[in-house]
N, C-alpha and C positions, 0 to 999 in steps of 0.2 A: 402687222402680221397678216400674211396672205391667207386666203381661203382655198381649201383643197377642192378642185373642180371634179368631185366624185362622179356626178351624173353625166358630165360631158365625156369623161374618160370611160365610164361604164357603157355608154352608148356605142362608143368605138370598139370597146372590148367585145361587146355582144356581136358586132359585125365581124370582127376578127375570128371569133370562135365559130361562127357559122361557116366561114371559109376554111379555117385551119384546125377545127376541133379534133377531127380524126388524126391529123398529123401530131397534134399536141399529145393525144392519148398514146399514140405509138411511140413518141419520143419521151414520154413520161415526164411531162411538166404541165403546169396549169396556172391560171390566174385566180387568186383567191381574194375575197373581200373579208377584211378583219380589222378590228380596232388595234391601235398601236400607241402606247403611251409615249414612246420616244418620238414618234411622228407628231403627236399632239403638241410638242414643243416647237415645231416648225410652222404648223398651220393653226389658224384660229378656229377651234372647234366650237366655240361659244356661238358663232354665227349659225351653226346648224340647229340650235335650239329655237331660233326665230324664223328660219327659212322653211316654209311649208313643204318643200321637197324632201327635207331630211327627217321629218317627224310625222307621227300620227297619234291620234288619241284612241285608246282601246275602248271597248264598250263599257268597261268599268271606270272610265275616266282617267286612266293613267296615260301619261305621255311617254312614248317610245321614240328615242332619237337614234338615228343612224350615225354612229361615229366611225364607221369603217373607212379604210383606205384600201386601195387595190395593189396587190403584190404579185410578182411573178414567183412561182414556187416550183422548184425542180426536185424530183425524187432523186435519191442517192445514185441510182443506176440510170438516170435519165441523160439526155443529150447535154453537152457542155453548155455552160452559161453563155459563152461566146456565141455559139450557134443560135441559141434561143434569142438572145438579145439582138443579134443581127437581124433576125426575122422581124422582131418587134420594132426595131429602129426604122427599118424599111417601110413599115406600116404607119410610121409617124409617132410612135410612142417615145416619150422621154423617160428613161429609167435611171434610178440612182444605184449605187453599189450594193444596196441592201435589197434590191428587187422591187422597190417602191416605184410604181408608175406615177411620175410627177405631173405629166401633162400629155397632151396629144396635139400634134400639129397636122396640118393637111398634107398628106402625101398622095400625089396623083397615082391612080391605079388604072391600068388600061383594061379594055373589055375582056381580055383573056385571063383576068385575075392575076396578072403578073404585075409586079411593082415597076413603075417607070421612073427612071432617074431624070429629073428635070434639070440637073446640072450639066447635062451633055449638050 
């Protein structure tokens, strides 16, 4: 069972939001972090209990573990899924049919903040 690369994806999501946050707000969609029992069946969440990036100990000694996954969420009146996913795919995100961001790959970006297509 594979491990969900939460923080690797989150780092890239943060960069994406810096560049496109206003556009996301205008188009009425967002990227949210939330737990998902269905996704727990695909990824090994037990690893998160021992990986220090995913947990912290509270002052009272309780262990808090981050079991979240990153999802694309569209408001009912927001842009179409196709339009949203197109932008995210160009930025290097891999997304499943449920909006789960599965991974991120390197997508070259030129200095004008436009996506460059390396296949040309």
